[in-house]
DSSP file (Angstrom, degrees, kcal/mol; ACC not computed):
  #  RESIDUE AA STRUCTURE BP1 BP2  ACC     N-H-->O    O-->H-N    N-H-->O    O-->H-N    TCO  KAPPA ALPHA  PHI   PSI    X-CA   Y-CA   Z-CA
    1    1 A M              0   0    0      0, 0.0    11,-3.3     0, 0.0     2,-0.4   0.000 360.0 360.0 360.0 135.5   20.6    2.3    5.2
    2    2 A V  E     +A   11   0A   0      9,-0.2     2,-0.3     2,-0.0     9,-0.2  -0.988 360.0 172.6-123.6 135.0   23.6    4.3    4.2
    3    3 A Y  E     -A   10   0A   0      7,-2.7     7,-3.1    -2,-0.4     2,-0.5  -0.968  30.2-120.0-141.9 158.7   24.7    5.0    0.7
    4    4 A Y  E     +A    9   0A   0     -2,-0.3     2,-0.3     5,-0.2     5,-0.2  -0.843  39.3 157.9 -98.4 122.3   27.2    7.0   -1.2
    5    5 A A  E >   -A    8   0A   0      3,-2.6     3,-1.5    -2,-0.5    -2,-0.1  -0.970  62.5  -4.4-149.3 131.2   25.9    9.6   -3.8
    6    6 A G  T 3  S-     0   0    0     -2,-0.3     3,-0.1     1,-0.3    -1,-0.0   0.800 127.6 -53.3  66.4  28.1   27.4   12.7   -5.3
    7    7 A G  T 3  S+     0   0    0      1,-0.2     2,-0.3     0, 0.0    -1,-0.3   0.528 120.5  90.8  85.5   1.9   30.6   12.5   -3.2
    8    8 A I  E <  S-A    5   0A   0     -3,-1.5    -3,-2.6    -5,-0.0     2,-0.4  -0.947  75.1-118.8-130.3 154.0   28.8   12.3    0.2
    9    9 A W  E     -A    4   0A   0     -2,-0.3     2,-0.4    -5,-0.2    -5,-0.2  -0.784  31.1-164.1 -88.8 133.9   27.5    9.6    2.5
   10   10 A I  E     -A    3   0A   0     -7,-3.1    -7,-2.7    -2,-0.4     2,-0.6  -0.967  10.5-147.6-121.8 132.1   23.7    9.8    3.0
   11   11 A E  E     -A    2   0A   0     -2,-0.4     2,-0.6    -9,-0.2    -9,-0.2  -0.888  14.4-164.4-100.3 124.1   21.8    8.0    5.7
   12   12 A R        -     0   0    0    -11,-3.3     2,-0.1    -2,-0.6     3,-0.1  -0.929  15.3-133.5-111.1 119.9   18.3    7.0    4.6
   13   13 A K        -     0   0    0     -2,-0.6     2,-0.2     1,-0.1   -11,-0.0  -0.403  28.5-106.0 -68.8 145.9   15.9    6.0    7.3
   14   14 A S        -     0   0    0     -2,-0.1     2,-0.2     1,-0.1    -1,-0.1  -0.476  35.4-123.8 -69.4 142.5   13.9    2.8    6.7
   15   15 A L        -     0   0    0     -2,-0.2     2,-0.1     1,-0.1    -1,-0.1  -0.611  27.4-102.6 -84.8 148.4   10.3    3.5    5.9
   16   16 A A        -     0   0    0     -2,-0.2     2,-0.4    64,-0.0    -1,-0.1  -0.399  37.0-143.3 -66.4 147.8    7.5    1.9    7.9
   17   17 A K  E     -B   81   0B   0     64,-0.6    64,-2.8    -2,-0.1     2,-0.4  -0.925  15.7-171.8-117.6 141.1    5.9   -1.1    6.2
   18   18 A Y  E     -B   80   0B   0     -2,-0.4     2,-0.6    62,-0.2    62,-0.2  -0.989  15.8-146.6-132.3 138.9    2.2   -2.0    6.3
   19   19 A V        -     0   0    0     60,-0.7    60,-0.3    -2,-0.4    -2,-0.0  -0.934  21.4-165.3-102.6 122.1    0.4   -5.1    5.1
   20   20 A L        -     0   0    0     -2,-0.6     2,-0.4    58,-0.1    58,-0.1  -0.906  15.6-136.7-110.6 129.5   -3.0   -4.3    3.9
   21   21 A P        -     0   0    0      0, 0.0    17,-0.5     0, 0.0     2,-0.4  -0.667  26.5-152.6 -77.9 140.8   -5.7   -6.9    3.3
   22   22 A L        -     0   0    0     -2,-0.4     2,-0.5    14,-0.2    14,-0.2  -0.910  14.6-157.5-116.6 143.5   -7.5   -6.2    0.0
   23   23 A E  E     -C   35   0C   0     12,-2.8    12,-2.0    -2,-0.4     2,-0.5  -0.985  16.9-170.2-113.9 117.5  -11.0   -7.0   -1.1
   24   24 A I  E     -C   34   0C   0     -2,-0.5     2,-0.4    10,-0.2    10,-0.2  -0.933   4.9-177.8-116.5 126.6  -11.2   -7.1   -4.9
   25   25 A K  E     -C   33   0C   0      8,-2.6     8,-2.6    -2,-0.5     2,-0.3  -0.948  27.6-119.8-124.6 143.3  -14.6   -7.3   -6.6
   26   26 A A  E     -C   32   0C   0     -2,-0.4     2,-0.3     6,-0.2     6,-0.2  -0.635  30.8-133.5 -76.7 136.8  -15.6   -7.5  -10.2
   27   27 A L    >   -     0   0    0      4,-2.7     3,-1.6    -2,-0.3     4,-0.1  -0.704   8.6-130.6 -92.8 143.0  -17.7   -4.6  -11.4
   28   28 A E  T 3  S+     0   0    0     -2,-0.3    -1,-0.1     1,-0.3     3,-0.1   0.883 110.9  51.5 -58.7 -40.2  -20.9   -5.2  -13.4
   29   29 A E  T 3  S-     0   0    0      1,-0.2    -1,-0.3    -3,-0.0     2,-0.1   0.481 128.3 -89.8 -77.6  -1.6  -19.8   -2.6  -15.9
   30   30 A G  S <  S+     0   0    0     -3,-1.6    -1,-0.2     1,-0.3    -2,-0.1  -0.070  85.6  60.0 106.2 151.9  -16.4   -4.3  -16.2
   31   31 A G  S    S-     0   0    0     16,-0.4    -4,-2.7    -3,-0.1     2,-0.3  -0.339  75.3 -84.1  89.0-175.3  -13.1   -3.9  -14.4
   32   32 A Y  E     -CD  26  46C   0     14,-3.2    14,-2.0    -6,-0.2     2,-0.4  -0.945  22.5-151.1-134.5 152.3  -12.3   -4.4  -10.8
   33   33 A L  E     -CD  25  45C   0     -8,-2.6    -8,-2.6    -2,-0.3     2,-0.4  -0.991  10.8-162.7-127.6 127.5  -12.5   -2.4   -7.6
   34   34 A A  E     +CD  24  44C   0     10,-3.3    10,-2.0    -2,-0.4     2,-0.3  -0.896  13.1 168.5-109.0 137.3  -10.2   -2.9   -4.6
   35   35 A T  E     -CD  23  43C   0    -12,-2.0   -12,-2.8    -2,-0.4     8,-0.2  -0.850  22.7-138.8-130.9 169.1  -10.9   -1.7   -1.0
   36   36 A S    >   -     0   0    0      6,-0.6     3,-1.3     3,-0.4     6,-0.3  -0.965   7.7-155.7-135.2 122.3   -9.2   -2.4    2.3
   37   37 A P  T 3  S+     0   0    0      0, 0.0    40,-0.1     0, 0.0    -1,-0.1   0.724  99.1  55.7 -65.8 -18.0  -11.0   -2.9    5.5
   38   38 A A  T 3  S+     0   0    0    -17,-0.5    39,-0.1     1,-0.2   -16,-0.1   0.626 111.2  42.5 -86.6 -13.4   -7.8   -1.8    7.3
   39   39 A L  S X  S-     0   0    0     -3,-1.3     3,-1.9   -18,-0.2    -3,-0.4  -0.733  79.2-148.3-138.3  85.3   -7.5    1.5    5.6
   40   40 A P  T 3  S+     0   0    0      0, 0.0     3,-0.1     0, 0.0    -5,-0.0  -0.255  85.7  31.0 -54.1 137.0  -10.7    3.5    5.2
   41   41 A G  T 3  S+     0   0    0      1,-0.3     2,-0.6    -5,-0.1    22,-0.0   0.280  83.4 134.6  96.0 -10.0  -10.8    5.6    2.0
   42   42 A F    <   +     0   0    0     -3,-1.9    -6,-0.6    -6,-0.3     2,-0.4  -0.640  24.3 158.0 -77.3 116.8   -8.6    3.1    0.1
   43   43 A L  E     +D   35   0C   0     -2,-0.6     2,-0.4    -8,-0.2    -8,-0.2  -0.989  16.2 176.3-141.3 133.3  -10.0    2.6   -3.4
   44   44 A V  E     -D   34   0C   0    -10,-2.0   -10,-3.3    -2,-0.4     2,-0.4  -0.986   5.0-175.6-136.4 126.9   -8.4    1.3   -6.6
   45   45 A Q  E     +D   33   0C   0     -2,-0.4     2,-0.3   -12,-0.2   -12,-0.2  -0.976  17.1 147.6-122.3 137.7  -10.3    0.7   -9.8
   46   46 A A  E     -D   32   0C   0    -14,-2.0   -14,-3.2    -2,-0.4     6,-0.1  -0.960  55.0-104.8-157.0 169.3   -8.7   -0.8  -12.9
   47   47 A E  S    S+     0   0    0     -2,-0.3   -16,-0.4   -16,-0.3     2,-0.3   0.823 100.6  29.1 -70.0 -33.0   -9.5   -2.9  -15.9
   48   48 A T  S  > S-     0   0    0      1,-0.1     4,-1.8   -16,-0.1   -16,-0.2  -0.871  76.0-119.9-129.7 161.4   -7.7   -6.0  -14.6
   49   49 A V  H  > S+     0   0    0     -2,-0.3     4,-2.6     1,-0.2     5,-0.2   0.900 116.6  57.1 -62.2 -41.0   -6.8   -7.6  -11.3
   50   50 A E  H  > S+     0   0    0      1,-0.2     4,-1.8     2,-0.2    -1,-0.2   0.891 106.4  47.8 -60.9 -40.6   -3.2   -7.2  -12.3
   51   51 A E  H  > S+     0   0    0      2,-0.2     4,-2.2     1,-0.2    -1,-0.2   0.873 110.2  52.9 -68.0 -36.9   -3.6   -3.5  -12.7
   52   52 A V  H  X S+     0   0    0     -4,-1.8     4,-2.2     1,-0.2    -2,-0.2   0.944 110.7  45.9 -57.6 -50.7   -5.3   -3.2   -9.4
   53   53 A L  H  < S+     0   0    0     -4,-2.6    -2,-0.2     1,-0.2    -1,-0.2   0.808 112.4  52.3 -65.6 -31.0   -2.5   -5.0   -7.7
   54   54 A S  H  < S+     0   0    0     -4,-1.8     4,-0.4    -5,-0.2    -1,-0.2   0.862 115.3  39.7 -72.2 -35.5    0.1   -2.8   -9.5
   55   55 A L  H  X S+     0   0    0     -4,-2.2     4,-2.0     1,-0.2     3,-0.4   0.781  97.5  80.5 -83.8 -25.8   -1.6    0.5   -8.5
   56   56 A A  H  X S+     0   0    0     -4,-2.2     4,-2.9     1,-0.2     5,-0.3   0.857  86.0  54.2 -55.2 -44.5   -2.5   -0.4   -4.9
   57   57 A P  H  > S+     0   0    0      0, 0.0     4,-2.7     0, 0.0    -1,-0.2   0.929 112.3  44.1 -58.4 -45.1    0.9    0.2   -3.3
   58   58 A D  H  > S+     0   0    0     -4,-0.4     4,-2.3    -3,-0.4    -2,-0.2   0.886 114.0  50.4 -65.2 -38.4    1.2    3.8   -4.6
   59   59 A V  H  X S+     0   0    0     -4,-2.0     4,-2.4     2,-0.2     5,-0.2   0.957 113.4  45.9 -66.8 -47.9   -2.5    4.5   -3.7
   60   60 A A  H  X S+     0   0    0     -4,-2.9     4,-2.8    -5,-0.2     5,-0.2   0.927 112.8  49.7 -58.1 -46.3   -2.0    3.2   -0.1
   61   61 A Q  H  X S+     0   0    0     -4,-2.7     4,-2.4    -5,-0.3    -1,-0.2   0.899 112.0  48.2 -62.3 -40.6    1.3    5.1    0.3
   62   62 A S  H  X S+     0   0    0     -4,-2.3     4,-2.4     2,-0.2    -1,-0.2   0.906 113.1  47.9 -65.8 -43.3   -0.3    8.3   -0.9
   63   63 A L  H  X S+     0   0    0     -4,-2.4     4,-2.1     2,-0.2    -2,-0.2   0.934 113.8  46.7 -65.3 -46.3   -3.3    7.9    1.4
   64   64 A I  H  X S+     0   0    0     -4,-2.8     4,-2.1     2,-0.2    -2,-0.2   0.914 112.5  49.6 -62.8 -44.0   -1.1    7.1    4.4
   65   65 A E  H  X S+     0   0    0     -4,-2.4     4,-2.8    -5,-0.2    -1,-0.2   0.917 110.4  50.9 -62.1 -41.9    1.3   10.1    3.7
   66   66 A A  H  X S+     0   0    0     -4,-2.4     4,-2.0     1,-0.2     6,-0.2   0.888 109.7  50.7 -66.1 -35.4   -1.8   12.4    3.4
   67   67 A M  H  <>S+     0   0    0     -4,-2.1     5,-2.5     2,-0.2     4,-0.5   0.898 111.1  48.0 -64.2 -40.4   -3.1   11.1    6.8
   68   68 A K  H ><5S+     0   0    0     -4,-2.1     3,-1.3     3,-0.2    -2,-0.2   0.952 112.1  49.6 -62.3 -52.1    0.3   11.7    8.4
   69   69 A E  H 3<5S+     0   0    0     -4,-2.8    -2,-0.2     1,-0.3    -1,-0.2   0.861 114.9  43.3 -56.4 -40.3    0.6   15.3    6.9
   70   70 A K  T 3<5S-     0   0    0     -4,-2.0    -1,-0.3    -5,-0.2    -2,-0.2   0.464 112.1-117.6 -89.0  -0.9   -2.9   16.2    8.1
   71   71 A G  T < 5 +     0   0    0     -3,-1.3    -3,-0.2    -4,-0.5    -2,-0.1   0.731  56.5 159.0  72.7  22.5   -2.5   14.7   11.5
   72   72 A V      < -     0   0    0     -5,-2.5    -1,-0.3    -6,-0.2    -2,-0.1  -0.673  43.9-117.8 -78.8 125.9   -5.2   12.2   11.0
   73   73 A P        -     0   0    0      0, 0.0    -1,-0.1     0, 0.0     3,-0.1  -0.323  27.7-112.9 -64.5 144.4   -4.8    9.3   13.4
   74   74 A F        -     0   0    0      1,-0.1   -35,-0.1     2,-0.1     2,-0.0  -0.492  35.3-105.2 -72.5 143.5   -4.3    5.9   11.8
   75   75 A P    >   -     0   0    0      0, 0.0     3,-1.8     0, 0.0    -1,-0.1  -0.386  27.4-118.2 -62.7 150.1   -7.1    3.4   12.2
   76   76 A Q  T 3  S+     0   0    0      1,-0.3   -38,-0.1    -3,-0.1    -2,-0.1   0.737 113.8  66.7 -64.6 -20.5   -6.3    0.6   14.8
   77   77 A T  T 3  S+     0   0    0    -40,-0.1     2,-0.8   -39,-0.1    -1,-0.3   0.638  85.0  81.8 -76.7 -11.5   -6.6   -1.9   12.0
   78   78 A L    <   +     0   0    0     -3,-1.8     2,-0.4   -58,-0.1    -1,-0.1  -0.855  62.2 172.3 -98.0 108.3   -3.5   -0.4   10.2
   79   79 A Q        -     0   0    0     -2,-0.8   -60,-0.7   -60,-0.3     2,-0.1  -0.958  28.6-130.2-119.8 133.6   -0.5   -1.8   11.8
   80   80 A S  E     -B   18   0B   0     -2,-0.4     2,-0.3   -62,-0.2   -62,-0.2  -0.503  26.7-156.4 -77.7 152.7    3.1   -1.4   10.8
   81   81 A V  E     -B   17   0B   0    -64,-2.8   -64,-0.6    -2,-0.1     4,-0.1  -0.915  10.3-157.1-129.2 154.3    5.2   -4.6   10.4
   82   82 A E        -     0   0    0     -2,-0.3   -66,-0.0     2,-0.2   -64,-0.0  -0.952  46.2 -53.7-125.8 148.4    8.8   -5.5   10.5
   83   83 A P  S    S+     0   0    0      0, 0.0     2,-0.1     0, 0.0     3,-0.0  -0.355 111.3  53.7 -61.3 144.4   10.5   -8.5    9.0
   84   84 A P  S    S+     0   0    0      0, 0.0     2,-0.3     0, 0.0    -2,-0.2   0.520  80.0 136.4 -83.9 146.9    9.8  -11.3    9.4
   85   85 A F        -     0   0    0     -4,-0.1     2,-0.4    -2,-0.1    -4,-0.0  -0.933  48.8-113.6-144.3 166.1    6.2  -11.0    8.5
   86   86 A H        +     0   0    0     -2,-0.3     2,-0.3    -3,-0.0   -67,-0.0  -0.867  33.6 168.2-107.4 138.7    3.6  -13.0    6.4
   87   87 A A        -     0   0    0     -2,-0.4     2,-0.3   -68,-0.0    -2,-0.0  -0.986  29.5-121.3-141.5 150.5    2.0  -11.7    3.2
   88   88 A E        -     0   0    0     -2,-0.3     2,-0.4     2,-0.0    -2,-0.0  -0.667  19.0-154.6 -93.9 152.4    0.0  -13.4    0.6
   89   89 A L        -     0   0    0     -2,-0.3     2,-0.5     2,-0.0    -2,-0.0  -0.987   8.6-141.3-126.4 131.6    1.0  -13.5   -3.1
   90   90 A L        -     0   0    0     -2,-0.4     2,-0.5     2,-0.0    -2,-0.0  -0.840  17.4-172.1 -95.7 126.1   -1.5  -13.9   -6.0
   91   91 A V        -     0   0    0     -2,-0.5     2,-0.5     2,-0.0    -2,-0.0  -0.981   7.3-157.1-118.5 120.3   -0.3  -16.1   -8.8
   92   92 A A              0   0    0     -2,-0.5    -2,-0.0     1,-0.1     0, 0.0  -0.841 360.0 360.0 -98.4 134.0   -2.4  -16.2  -12.0
   93   93 A L              0   0    0     -2,-0.5    -1,-0.1     0, 0.0    -2,-0.0   0.347 360.0 360.0-120.8 360.0   -2.1  -19.2  -14.3
């Protein structure tokens, strides 16, 4: 992707994309906890499922970036994807 900013053309490389399966469980004390079998160490806890889903992308991105910076190999279950790919969408009614 190339865009114009501040009088110069800037080329921005596309970021790798990952699809993570989530397991979301209700906690006895209230709230929800999400983990991912594809990304060990991924944990998100929030009051509602919507909050979990809202927080999950930033948590996953931070964890993956930390793994890259520290030279930790990605688990084989974590695979990057390119369009077209399939992803599930949660719709609450």
